[in-house]
C-alpha positions in Angstrom: -19.7 -11.6 20.8 -21.1 -13.4 23.9 -20.5 -17.0 24.7 -17.7 -17.5 22.1 -14.7 -17.1 24.3 -12.3 -19.9 25.4 -9.8 -19.4 28.2 -6.3 -21.0 28.2 -7.2 -22.9 31.3 -10.2 -24.4 29.7 -8.2 -25.4 26.6 -5.4 -26.9 28.8 -7.9 -29.0 30.8 -9.6 -30.2 27.6 -6.2 -31.1 26.1 -5.4 -33.0 29.3 -8.5 -35.1 29.0 -8.8 -35.6 25.2 -6.8 -37.0 22.3 -8.7 -36.4 19.0 -8.3 -39.0 16.3 -10.4 -38.0 13.3 -13.2 -35.9 11.9 -15.6 -36.9 9.1 -17.4 -33.7 8.0 -20.2 -33.7 5.5 -21.4 -30.3 4.2 -24.3 -29.7 1.9 -23.8 -26.3 0.2 -26.0 -27.1 -2.8 -28.3 -24.3 -1.8 -25.6 -21.7 -1.5 -27.0 -19.6 -4.3 -30.0 -18.8 -2.1 -27.9 -18.2 1.0 -29.3 -18.7 4.5 -28.0 -21.9 6.1 -26.4 -25.2 5.1 -26.4 -28.7 6.6 -23.3 -29.7 8.5 -22.8 -33.3 9.8 -19.8 -34.0 11.9 -18.6 -37.3 13.2 -15.6 -37.0 15.5 -13.7 -39.8 17.2 -11.7 -39.1 20.3 -10.2 -40.7 23.4 -10.7 -39.6 27.0 -8.0 -40.1 29.7 -10.6 -40.2 32.4 -13.7 -42.3 31.5 -16.8 -40.8 33.0 -15.5 -37.2 32.7 -17.3 -34.3 31.0 -16.1 -31.8 28.5 -17.6 -29.8 25.5 -17.2 -29.4 21.8 -17.5 -26.0 20.1 -20.2 -25.0 17.6 -21.6 -21.7 16.4 -24.8 -22.4 14.5 -28.4 -21.2 14.3 -29.8 -24.7 15.0 -28.5 -28.1 16.2 -30.7 -30.9 15.0 -29.0 -34.0 16.5 -26.3 -34.8 19.0 -25.4 -38.5 19.5 -22.5 -39.5 21.8 -21.5 -43.2 21.7 -25.0 -44.2 20.4 -26.7 -42.1 23.1 -28.9 -39.3 21.9 -28.5 -36.1 23.8 -31.2 -33.4 24.1 -29.8 -30.8 21.7 -31.9 -28.0 23.2 -30.4 -28.8 26.6 -26.8 -29.6 25.6 -26.2 -26.8 23.2 -25.7 -23.4 24.8 -23.2 -20.5 24.5 -21.6 -21.9 21.4 -20.8 -25.2 23.1 -22.3 -28.6 23.2 -21.9 -30.2 26.6 -20.7 -33.8 26.6 -20.9 -35.9 29.8 -20.2 -39.5 30.7 -17.3 -39.9 28.3 -15.9 -43.3 27.5 -12.3 -44.2 26.9 -13.1 -44.4 23.1 -15.8 -42.0 21.9 -17.7 -41.3 18.7 -19.8 -38.1 18.5 -22.2 -37.2 15.8 -23.5 -33.6 15.4 -26.0 -32.5 12.8 -26.5 -28.7 12.6 -27.8 -25.9 10.4 -24.8 -23.6 10.0 -25.0 -20.1 8.5 -23.2 -18.5 5.6 -21.7 -15.2 6.6 -20.8 -11.9 5.0 -18.2 -10.9 7.6 -15.1 -12.8 6.4 -15.4 -15.4 9.2 -16.6 -19.0 9.0 -18.0 -19.8 5.5 -18.1 -16.4 3.7 -20.6 -16.0 0.9 -20.2 -13.5 -1.9 -22.2 -12.8 -5.1 -20.2 -11.3 -7.9 -22.0 -8.4 -9.5 -20.5 -9.2 -12.9 -21.7 -12.7 -13.4 -24.2 -12.9 -10.5 -22.6 -16.2 -9.4 -22.0 -17.2 -5.8 -18.5 -17.8 -4.4 -17.6 -19.3 -1.0 -14.5 -19.6 1.1 -13.7 -20.4 4.7 -11.6 -18.3 7.2 -11.1 -20.2 10.4 -8.3 -18.5 12.2 -8.5 -18.0 15.2 -11.7 -19.8 16.3 -14.1 -20.1 13.4 -14.0 -23.7 12.1 -16.8 -24.0 14.7 -19.0 -21.9 12.4 -18.9 -24.7 9.8 -18.6 -27.9 11.8 -18.5 -29.0 15.4 -14.9 -29.0 16.6 -12.6 -29.0 19.5 -11.4 -25.5 18.6 -7.9 -25.2 19.9 -4.6 -25.7 18.1 -3.2 -28.6 20.2 -6.1 -31.0 19.6 -4.9 -32.0 16.1 -6.7 -34.6 14.1 -7.2 -36.2 10.7 -10.0 -34.5 8.7 -12.0 -36.1 5.9 -14.4 -33.7 4.1 -17.3 -34.6 1.9 -19.0 -31.7 0.2 -22.1 -31.5 -2.0 -22.2 -28.4 -4.2 -23.9 -27.2 -7.3 -22.9 -28.7 -10.6 -20.3 -26.7 -12.5 -18.5 -25.5 -9.3 -14.9 -26.0 -8.3 -14.6 -27.3 -4.8 -11.2 -27.2 -3.0 -10.1 -28.3 0.4 -6.8 -29.3 2.1 -6.5 -32.6 0.3 -7.0 -33.8 -3.3 -10.3 -35.4 -4.3 -11.2 -37.9 -7.0 -13.7 -36.9 -9.6 -17.0 -35.8 -8.0 -20.1 -37.8 -8.2 -23.0 -36.1 -10.1 -26.6 -36.4 -8.9 -29.7 -34.2 -9.4 -27.9 -31.1 -10.5 -25.2 -31.4 -7.8 -21.8 -32.9 -7.4 -20.4 -34.6 -4.3 -16.7 -34.3 -3.6 -15.1 -36.8 -1.3 -11.7 -35.5 -0.2 -8.8 -37.7 0.9 -8.1 -37.5 4.6 -5.6 -34.9 5.7 -2.5 -35.5 7.8 -2.9 -34.5 11.5 -3.5 -30.8 11.5 -5.3 -28.2 13.7 -8.9 -27.1 13.1 -8.0 -23.6 12.2 -6.0 -24.5 9.0 -8.8 -26.7 7.5 -10.5 -25.1 4.6 -13.3 -25.2 2.0 -13.4 -22.9 -1.1 -16.3 -23.4 -3.6 -17.9 -21.7 -6.5 -17.5 -21.4 -10.3 -13.9 -20.3 -9.9 -11.4 -19.9 -12.8 -8.4 -22.1 -12.3 -4.9 -22.4 -13.8 -2.8 -25.4 -13.0 0.9 -26.3 -12.9 3.3 -28.8 -11.2 6.3 -28.1 -9.0 9.1 -30.5 -9.7 12.1 -30.5 -7.5 14.5 -32.6 -5.4 14.4 -33.1 -1.7 17.6 -32.7 0.3 18.1 -36.5 0.3 17.9 -36.6 -3.5 14.3 -37.8 -3.7 12.3 -36.3 -6.5 9.4 -34.0 -5.3 6.3 -33.4 -7.4 3.5 -31.2 -6.1 0.4 -30.2 -8.1 -0.2 -26.5 -8.1 -3.4 -24.5 -8.7 -4.1 -20.8 -8.8 -7.8 -19.7 -8.6 -9.8 -16.5 -9.0 -13.3 -15.5 -10.0 -13.9 -15.5 -13.8 -14.5 -11.8 -13.7 -10.8 -11.3 -12.7 -9.4 -14.1 -15.0 -8.2 -11.6 -17.6 -6.0 -9.9 -15.0 -4.6 -13.1 -13.4 -0.9 -13.4 -14.0 -0.8 -17.0 -13.0 2.6 -17.8 -14.4 4.2 -15.1 -12.3 2.4 -16.5 -9.2 3.7 -20.0 -10.2 7.2 -18.6 -10.7 7.4 -17.1 -7.3 5.8 -20.2 -5.7 8.3 -22.6 -7.5 11.2 -20.5 -6.4 9.9 -20.6 -2.8 9.5 -24.3 -2.9 13.2 -24.7 -3.9 14.4 -22.3 -1.3 12.4 -23.6 1.7 13.0 -27.3 1.0 16.7 -26.6 0.9 16.7 -24.4 4.0 14.4 -26.7 6.0 15.6 -30.1 4.8 12.1 -31.3 5.0 9.9 -32.0 1.9 6.7 -30.0 1.4 4.3 -31.8 3.8 1.0 -31.9 1.9 -0.3 -33.6 -1.3 -0.9 -30.4 -3.3 -0.7 -26.7 -3.1 -3.5 -24.4 -4.2 -3.6 -20.6 -3.9 -7.0 -19.1 -4.2 -7.6 -15.4 -4.7 -10.9 -14.8 -2.9 -13.2 -11.8 -2.5 -13.9 -9.7 0.6 -11.0 -11.2 2.5 -10.2 -9.5 5.9 -6.5 -10.2 6.0 -3.8 -10.5 3.4 -3.8 -14.3 3.2 -4.4 -17.4 5.3 -2.1 -20.5 5.5 -4.8 -23.2 5.2 -2.9 -26.4 4.7 -2.5 -27.0 0.9 -5.3 -24.5 0.2 -4.0 -20.9 0.8 -6.6 -18.1 0.5 -5.4 -14.7 -0.6 -7.3 -11.4 -0.9 -8.1 -10.9 -4.5 -6.9 -7.3 -4.6 -3.6 -9.1 -5.3 -5.0 -9.8 -8.8 -4.1 -6.4 -10.2 -6.8 -4.9 -12.4 -4.7 -1.9 -13.2 -1.1 -1.0 -13.4 0.8 -1.1 -10.1 4.4 -0.3 -9.2 7.0 -3.0 -8.7 6.6 -2.5 -4.9 3.1 -4.1 -5.2 4.5 -7.1 -6.9 7.2 -7.4 -4.2 4.5 -7.2 -1.6 2.5 -9.9 -3.2 5.5 -12.1 -3.6 6.3 -11.7 0.1 2.7 -12.7 0.9 3.0 -15.8 -1.3 6.2 -16.8 0.3 5.0 -16.0 3.8 2.0 -18.4 3.4 4.2 -21.1 1.8 6.6 -20.9 4.7 3.6 -21.5 7.0 3.2 -25.0 5.5 6.2 -25.8 7.7 6.0 -23.2 10.4 2.5 -23.4 11.7 0.9 -26.3 9.7 3.5 -29.1 10.0 4.6 -27.9 13.4 2.0 -25.8 15.3 2.1 -23.8 18.5 0.5 -25.4 21.5 -1.4 -22.3 22.5 -1.7 -18.8 21.0 0.9 -17.2 23.3 3.4 -18.8 20.9 1.7 -17.4 17.8 5.1 -15.8 17.0 6.4 -19.3 16.3 4.1 -19.1 13.3 4.1 -15.5 12.2 7.6 -14.3 13.1 9.3 -17.2 11.4 7.1 -17.0 8.3 7.9 -13.3 8.0 11.6 -13.7 8.5 12.0 -16.7 6.2 9.8 -15.1 3.5 11.9 -11.9 3.4 15.1 -14.0 3.5 13.8 -16.0 0.5 12.9 -12.8 -1.4 16.4 -11.4 -0.8 18.4 -14.6 -1.5 16.4 -16.7 -4.0 17.3 -16.1 -7.7 15.0 -13.9 -9.7 13.1 -12.4 -6.8 13.8 -9.1 -4.9 17.4 -8.7 -3.7 16.4 -5.5 -1.9 13.7 -7.1 0.2 15.5 -6.2 3.5 15.4 -2.6 2.5 11.6 -2.9 2.2 11.5 -4.7 5.5 13.5 -2.0 7.3 11.4 0.8 5.8 7.9 -0.7 6.3 7.7 -3.8 8.5 10.0 -2.5 11.2 8.2 0.9 11.2 5.0 -1.1 12.0 6.8 -2.9 14.8 8.3 0.3 16.2 4.9 1.9 16.3 3.2 -1.0 18.0 6.0 -1.4 20.5 5.4 2.2 21.8 1.7 1.8 22.4 0.2 1.2 25.9 -0.7 -2.3 24.6 2.9 -3.2 23.9 3.7 -6.8 24.9 6.5 -9.4 24.7 6.9 -11.3 21.5 5.8 -14.3 23.5 2.7 -12.7 24.7 0.4 -13.5 27.6 -2.7 -14.9 25.9 -5.4 -15.6 28.5 -8.2 -16.4 26.1 -9.4 -16.1 22.5 -10.4 -12.4 23.0 -6.7 -11.7 23.7 -5.4 -13.4 20.6 -8.0 -11.8 18.3 -6.3 -8.4 18.7 -2.8 -9.8 18.8 -2.0 -10.2 15.1 0.1 -7.1 15.3 3.4 -5.5 14.5 5.1 -7.2 17.5 4.0 -10.7 16.6 5.0 -10.3 12.9 7.6 -7.6 12.4 9.4 -7.3 15.7 9.5 -11.1 16.0 11.0 -11.3 12.5 13.5 -8.5 13.4 14.6 -10.4 16.5 15.1 -13.6 14.5 17.3 -11.7 12.1 19.3 -10.6 15.1 19.4 -14.2 16.4 20.7 -15.4 13.0 23.5 -12.7 13.2 24.2 -13.9 16.7 24.4 -17.7 16.1 25.2 -17.8 12.4 22.8 -18.6 9.6 23.9 -22.2 9.0 23.7 -23.0 12.8 20.3 -21.3 12.9 18.8 -23.4 10.1 20.5 -26.5 11.4 18.4 -26.0 14.5 15.3 -25.3 12.5 15.8 -28.6 10.6 16.2 -30.5 13.9 13.1 -28.8 15.2 11.0 -30.0 12.2 12.3 -33.5 12.4 11.6 -33.8 16.1 8.2 -32.2 16.1 6.6 -32.9 12.7 2.7 -33.1 13.0 2.9 -32.1 16.7 2.5 -29.0 18.8 5.4 -27.0 20.4 6.3 -24.3 22.8 9.2 -21.8 22.9 11.4 -24.2 24.8 11.2 -26.7 22.0 12.7 -24.4 19.4 15.3 -22.9 21.7 16.5 -26.4 22.7 17.1 -27.3 19.1 18.9 -23.9 18.4 21.1 -24.3 21.5 22.1 -27.8 20.3 23.2 -26.6 16.9 24.7 -23.2 17.8 26.4 -24.2 21.1 25.1 -21.0 22.7 23.0 -20.7 25.8 19.9 -18.8 24.6 18.0 -18.6 27.9 19.3 -15.1 28.7 18.7 -14.0 25.0 15.2 -15.4 25.1 14.4 -13.6 28.4 15.7 -10.3 27.1 14.1 -10.4 23.6 11.1 -12.7 23.6 9.8 -12.3 27.1 10.0 -8.5 27.7 8.4 -5.6 26.0 9.6 -2.3 24.7 12.2 -0.9 22.4 15.8 0.3 23.0 17.4 3.4 21.6 21.0 3.4 20.3 22.9 6.7 20.1 26.5 7.3 18.9 28.9 9.2 21.0 31.9 10.1 18.8 35.0 12.0 19.9 36.9 13.7 17.1 40.7 14.2 17.0 42.2 17.6 16.2 43.0 16.4 12.7 39.3 15.6 12.1 39.6 11.8 12.4 37.5 9.7 14.7 39.4 9.3 18.0 36.9 7.1 19.7 33.3 6.0 19.5 30.8 4.7 22.0 27.3 3.4 21.5 24.9 4.5 24.2 21.9 2.3 24.8 18.7 3.6 26.4 15.6 1.8 27.6 12.8 4.4 27.6 10.1 3.7 30.1 7.2 1.6 28.8 4.1 3.7 27.9 1.7 4.4 30.7 -0.6 1.3 31.2 1.8 -1.2 29.6 2.8 -4.2 31.7 6.3 -4.9 32.8 9.5 -2.9 32.9 11.8 -1.6 30.1 15.2 -3.4 29.9 18.6 -3.0 28.2 19.2 -5.8 25.8 22.2 -7.5 24.1 22.4 -6.4 20.4 24.5 -7.7 17.5 25.1 -4.6 15.4 27.2 -3.3 12.6 28.4 0.3 12.6 28.9 1.7 9.1 31.3 4.6 8.4 30.3 6.5 5.2 32.3 9.0 3.2 31.2 11.6 0.7 33.2 10.8 -2.5 34.2 13.2 -5.3 31.1 12.3 -7.3 28.9 13.3 -4.4 27.8 9.8 -3.5 27.9 8.5 0.1 29.8 5.2 0.2 30.7 2.9 3.0 34.4 3.3 3.8 34.5 0.8 6.8 32.3 -1.4 8.9 32.7 -2.8 12.4 30.4 -5.6 13.7 30.2 -6.1 17.4 28.0 -7.0 20.4 26.3 -4.2 22.3 25.4 -4.8 25.9 24.6 -2.5 28.8 24.3 1.3 28.7 27.7 2.0 27.0 29.8 0.0 24.6 33.1 1.1 23.1 33.5 0.6 19.3 37.1 -0.3 18.3 38.0 2.6 16.0 41.2 4.0 17.7 44.1 4.2 15.3 42.1 3.5 12.2 42.2 7.1 11.0 38.5 7.0 10.1 37.1 10.3 8.8 33.4 9.5 8.3 30.9 12.0 7.1 28.1 9.7 8.5 28.2 7.2 11.3 25.4 4.8 10.9 24.5 2.5 13.8 22.8 -0.7 13.0 24.1 -0.7 9.5 22.8 -3.7 7.6 19.8 -3.6 10.0 20.9 -6.5 12.1 19.1 -5.6 15.3 15.8 -4.2 16.5 16.3 -0.8 18.0 15.6 2.8 17.3 18.7 4.5 16.0 19.8 8.2 16.3 22.4 10.1 14.4 25.2 12.3 15.9 25.1 16.0 15.1 27.6 15.9 12.3 25.9 12.8 10.6 22.5 14.4 11.0 23.6 17.5 9.2 25.1 15.5 6.3 22.0 13.3 6.0 19.7 16.3 6.2 21.5 17.9 3.3 22.1 14.8 1.2 20.3 11.7 2.4 19.7 10.7 -1.3 23.4 10.6 -1.8 23.8 7.1 -0.2 24.8 4.8 -3.0 23.1 1.7 -1.5 19.4 1.6 -0.8 19.5 0.0 2.7 21.4 2.8 4.5 19.2 5.3 2.8 16.1 3.4 4.1 17.6 3.2 7.6 18.2 6.9 7.7 14.7 7.6 6.3 13.3 5.3 9.0 15.2 7.1 11.7 14.0 10.5 10.5 10.4 9.3 10.5 10.7 7.8 14.0 12.1 11.1 15.2 9.2 12.9 13.7 6.7 10.5 15.4 8.5 10.9 18.7 8.4 14.7 18.5 12.2 15.0 18.1 12.0 16.3 14.6 9.4 18.9 13.6 6.9 17.9 10.9 8.0 20.9 8.8 11.6 19.8 9.0 10.7 16.2 8.0 8.9 17.7 5.0 12.1 19.6 4.1 14.2 16.5 4.5 11.9 14.5 2.3 11.8 17.2 -0.4 15.6 17.3 -0.4 16.0 13.6 -1.1 12.9 12.0 -2.4 13.4 13.2 -6.0 16.6 11.1 -6.2 15.3 8.1 -4.3 15.4 5.1 -6.7 13.7 2.5 -4.6 10.0 2.8 -5.4 8.9 1.2 -2.2 10.8 3.7 -0.2 9.3 6.5 -2.3 5.8 5.3 -1.6 6.5 5.1 2.1 7.8 8.6 2.1 4.7 9.8 0.4 2.5 8.2 2.9 4.5 9.4 5.9 4.8 13.0 4.6 1.0 13.2 4.2 0.4 11.8 7.6 3.0 14.1 9.2 1.3 17.1 7.7 -2.2 16.0 8.6 -1.5 14.9 12.2 1.9 16.1 13.4 2.1 19.6 11.9 1.0 22.7 13.9 -2.5 23.3 12.6 -1.5 26.9 11.9 1.2 25.7 9.6 -0.7 22.7 8.1 -2.2 24.5 5.1 1.2 25.9 4.1 2.9 22.6 4.5 0.2 20.7 2.5 0.3 23.3 -0.2 4.1 22.9 -0.5 3.8 19.2 -0.6 1.0 19.3 -3.2 3.2 21.6 -5.4 6.2 19.3 -5.0 4.2 16.2 -5.8 2.9 17.8 -9.0 6.3 18.9 -10.0 7.7 15.4 -9.4 4.8 13.9 -11.3 5.6 16.1 -14.3 9.4 15.4 -14.1 9.1 11.6 -13.6 10.0 9.5 -16.6 7.0 8.8 -18.8 5.3 5.5 -18.0 7.6 4.8 -15.0 6.7 3.5 -11.5 7.7 6.8 -10.1 5.3 8.7 -12.4 2.4 6.5 -11.2 3.4 6.8 -7.6 3.6 10.6 -7.8 0.2 10.7 -9.7 -1.4 9.0 -6.7 0.5 11.1 -4.2 -0.6 14.3 -5.9 -4.2 13.1 -6.3 -4.4 12.5 -2.6 -3.5 16.1 -1.6 -4.5 18.3 -4.6 -6.3 21.4 -3.2 -6.1 24.5 -5.3 -8.6 25.3 -8.0 -5.9 24.7 -10.7 -4.8 21.4 -9.1 -8.4 20.1 -8.8 -9.1 21.2 -12.4 -6.1 19.1 -13.5 -7.5 16.1 -11.7 -10.9 16.6 -13.3 -9.2 17.0 -16.7 -7.2 13.7 -16.2 -10.5 12.0 -15.3 -12.6 13.3 -18.3 -9.7 13.1 -20.8 -9.3 16.9 -21.4 -5.9 16.9 -19.7 -3.0 14.5 -19.8 0.5 13.8 -18.5 2.8 12.2 -21.0 3.0 8.4 -20.4 0.5 8.3 -17.6 -2.4 5.9 -18.2 -5.6 6.9 -16.4 -6.8 3.3 -15.9 -9.6 2.0 -13.7 -8.0 2.2 -10.3 -6.4 5.5 -10.9 -9.8 6.9 -12.1 -11.3 6.0 -8.8 -8.5 7.7 -6.9 -9.0 10.9 -8.9 -12.7 10.7 -8.4 -12.6 10.2 -4.6 -10.5 13.4 -4.2 -12.8 15.4 -6.5 -15.8 14.2 -4.6 -14.2 14.7 -1.2 -13.4 18.3 -2.1 -16.9 19.0 -3.5 -15.9 19.4 -7.1 -18.0 16.4 -8.2 -21.0 14.7 -6.5 -22.9 11.5 -6.2 -24.0 11.6 -9.9 -20.4 11.3 -10.9 -19.9 8.3 -8.6 -23.0 6.6 -10.1 -21.6 7.2 -13.6 -18.2 5.8 -12.7 -19.8 2.7 -11.1 -21.7 2.1 -14.4 -18.3 2.1 -16.1 -16.9 -0.3 -13.5 -19.8 -2.5 -12.4 -17.6 -4.9 -10.4 -17.1 -5.8 -6.8 -14.1 -3.5 -6.7 -16.2 -0.7 -8.3 -18.9 -1.1 -5.6 -16.2 -0.8 -2.9 -14.8 2.4 -4.5 -18.2 3.9 -5.0 -19.2 3.3 -1.4 -16.0 5.0 -0.3 -16.6 8.0 -2.6 -20.1 8.5 -1.4 -19.0 8.4 2.2 -16.3 11.0 1.3 -18.7 13.7 0.2 -18.3 16.9 2.3 -21.9 17.2 3.4 -23.6 16.5 6.7 -26.2 14.3 4.9 -23.5 12.1 3.4 -21.8 11.6 6.7 -25.0 10.7 8.4 -25.8 8.2 5.7 -22.4 6.6 6.0 -22.6 6.5 9.8 -26.0 4.9 9.8 -25.0 2.2 7.3 -22.0 1.2 9.5 -23.0 1.8 13.1 -26.7 1.9 13.2 -27.2 -0.8 10.6 -25.7 -4.3 10.4 -26.2 -5.3 6.8 -23.0 -4.3 5.0 -20.6 -7.0 4.1 -17.1 -6.6 5.5 -15.5 -5.2 2.4 -18.2 -2.5 1.9 -18.1 -1.6 5.5 -14.3 -1.1 5.3 -14.7 1.1 2.2 -17.4 3.3 3.8 -15.2 3.8 6.9 -12.2 4.8 4.9 -14.2 7.2 2.8 -15.9 8.7 5.9 -12.7 9.8 7.6 -11.3 12.6 5.5 -8.6 14.8 7.1 -10.0 17.9 5.3 -13.4 17.4 6.9 -12.5 17.7 10.6 -15.4 20.0 11.4 -18.0 17.7 9.7 -16.6 14.7 11.7 -16.5 16.4 15.0 -20.2 15.8 15.7 -19.7 12.0 15.7 -17.2 11.9 18.6 -19.8 11.5 21.3 -21.9 9.1 19.2 -18.7 7.0 18.7 -18.2 6.4 22.4 -21.9 5.8 23.0 -22.0 3.0 20.4 -18.8 1.1 21.3 -20.2 -1.5 23.7 -23.1 -2.3 21.4 -20.9 -2.6 18.4 -18.5 -5.0 20.2 -21.4 -7.2 21.5 -23.3 -7.4 18.2 -20.6 -7.7 15.5 -18.1 -10.3 14.5 -14.6 -9.7 15.6 -13.2 -8.4 12.4 -16.0 -6.1 11.6 -16.1 -4.8 15.2 -12.4 -4.0 15.0 -13.0 -2.1 11.7 -15.5 0.2 13.4 -13.6 0.6 16.7 -10.3 1.5 15.0 -11.6 3.2 11.9 -14.2 5.5 13.4 -12.2 6.6 16.5 -12.0 10.5 16.3 -8.3 10.4 15.3 -8.6 13.6 13.3 -9.7 15.5 16.5 -6.2 16.1 17.7 -6.8 18.0 21.0 -6.9 17.5 24.7 -10.7 17.1 24.7 -10.4 13.9 22.7 -8.0 12.4 25.2 -10.3 13.5 28.1 -13.4 11.9 26.5 -11.5 8.7 25.8 -10.2 8.6 29.4 -13.8 9.1 30.6 -15.1 6.2 28.5 -12.3 3.9 29.7 -13.2 4.9 33.3 -17.0 4.6 32.9 -16.8 1.1 31.2 -14.0 -0.4 33.3 -16.2 -3.1 34.6 -18.1 -4.0 31.5 -15.9 -3.4 28.4 -13.8 -6.5 27.4 -10.1 -6.1 27.6 -9.7 -6.5 23.9 -12.0 -3.6 23.2 -10.3 -1.4 25.8 -6.9 -2.2 24.2 -8.1 -1.0 20.8 -9.5 2.2 22.2 -6.3 2.8 24.3 -4.2 2.3 21.2 -6.2 4.9 19.3 -6.0 7.3 22.2 -2.2 7.0 22.0 -2.2 8.2 18.4 -3.9 11.5 19.4 -1.6 11.9 22.4 1.4 11.4 20.1 0.1 13.8 17.5 -0.4 16.5 20.2 3.2 16.2 21.3 4.4 16.3 17.7 2.3 19.4 17.0 3.9 21.1 19.9 7.3 20.3 18.6 6.4 21.6 15.2 4.9 24.8 16.7 8.2 25.4 18.5 10.1 24.9 15.3 8.0 27.6 13.6 
């Protein structure tokens, strides 16, 4: 990826010089069905604070045909180099015209082109975050150079063409249609968008009332490919969206800032979704072709609300530079989960899901060598490209939840409203938000910001109870620890102020654990006393961070741990159950709880766990614990016990329930004996059944992949299944199945297609990598360790960012949990210290940490055996 970087200093200097007024962008995609390149014409008007100065505009294109600055033609061959067009002799008022041939991509960056195998039609969409608008039109590619954009697009007749703004009826000519979109408000380049193709569309209108009583009416659209139209539950998407509009407009006291709101389910999307202003793109796996559990609908709803929240956080008000990316992502995450939990008809248990999944992601990220403050140091674009992580999203949202508990929800949102009114259509930094929150809360947040936003690492909270002779709780202290940051991490660990609730739970006569009392207080320093003296409390479980108010790892005292181990499923409410499950998993990852003991804990309580999202997390975690954290000598026994338990829970689950489907998938992933694999084969070919379980398209592929990976079925079975499901999703599944075959030839073929070749589109590459890495095939994969390290630099230099990250992370020898893997990684890091970019070294170091953690956990499990 040479020549495409941009440093913060370069961006700061360009922003000092320039103020951009507007872009007129003309794109001719009428030849998209043939692929190749498309004509891009950009006319940008901008001002310069120092006439006579020089700067540059960004462009990634195979060819530049014309560059005209203020009527002066520049030599394109001379001016265009390293993805930049040099501009000298600027005037106070400038007009620049750039004509280029830009390229369609199959990487999910820039203007992505996809051909649907069902209808053979071409579908396009843009993905511009972080720096890829420059792959479609010449642009000053940084968030603080906002402008007004007017797009004109010529496309094949019969296509839908969508951008940020509405458009009048297109003009037809010679088999094409030209769409002239209305100018946008002032927005950043990375949230502009173009989606085009013969998409299916459903339409609706949001009608509501602004806080001042003004009626609000926003046209809504939901799009997908026609081959997915039969599965599109547009009304449910509209329902969640309308509910989000009501919630956010009330909370933010600012009307929706754009003229319409489209949501487009697009193919081969690298992320979950993207907050393009008024034209949100979402990965089309969220159009469910087969039955899914309620947790999947909750996850999709959170994504919908997250992107809708971005219309305010990120699009209306945008960070000045990428070090404040959290201003976008943390706020969108926090407010989307809050909306899910508070808005009528959505998911009241959303904070349980957040505690169990999102915070686990944050805890994992915060213990890596690459841990960083929420407000991260972003030196250049390479830094930010690997910074869309659990700290920026989940830790940031957790800290905001704590801030709300600290200042009060009404005071918090009063500050947010003031922030929007003060900075609408502008760019901001951390100080701008904190100033507004200080004004409305009356609190000085500088120390809070320093401790929470500007330092890295995670604290541990432990209870220290003292019991009276009569069995009551005589006193209780909360001990706070700040474990050292991982080796290689920047900064120092710190103790932080926490707003926490302490829950005291009693086992009732019916066997249920219910909260008997609760104390909310501020924790600061290494030891804080909890006011319990004289209350006569006799808790069976003391739960720190009850209600999940703060961001910290929590441990249980000896008595509480014994009760939880025996009866974790007895908690009446789902959130304390999720917090205890989370603590147990974190202890397992940290080597404080043996993998075999985690398995026993899960088996003791998962059968009575009602929250399907928690059940699915436990299934994933248990499989991971046995594959990576268990002593290799114990692993076969543990996996066999887990497979037997999963089969038993599958058979005992209510027919047709979410739990039944979840256990079918969990069992399919670990089936191993001849009888278990025969059952999978029977479910696939119809000779066996489980009452109420529908073997639909997606489940068929899951069964098939396990049968292929274990050598029961071969490539002929994959070909036959692909003939049944000749869709884009079917092609992805087939590619993964073929890569999963347990033969040296299959592994060589998969490796060559991903590493040696460069033709696979992003979605197929991802599928091949996921199929390639099978935990049961460690010996087959061992031969690729040295080839992995030998290929890294070339992969990073020759692939787009997202596809390079897929390879670097996905093909790291994570299954080779031994000291030799650490040594080889360390050798590579030492050998390439001068030439490997920091972003690449970060990804490799993070992967190394996973092996080091697994080695420690295996030692703990070995000791427990």
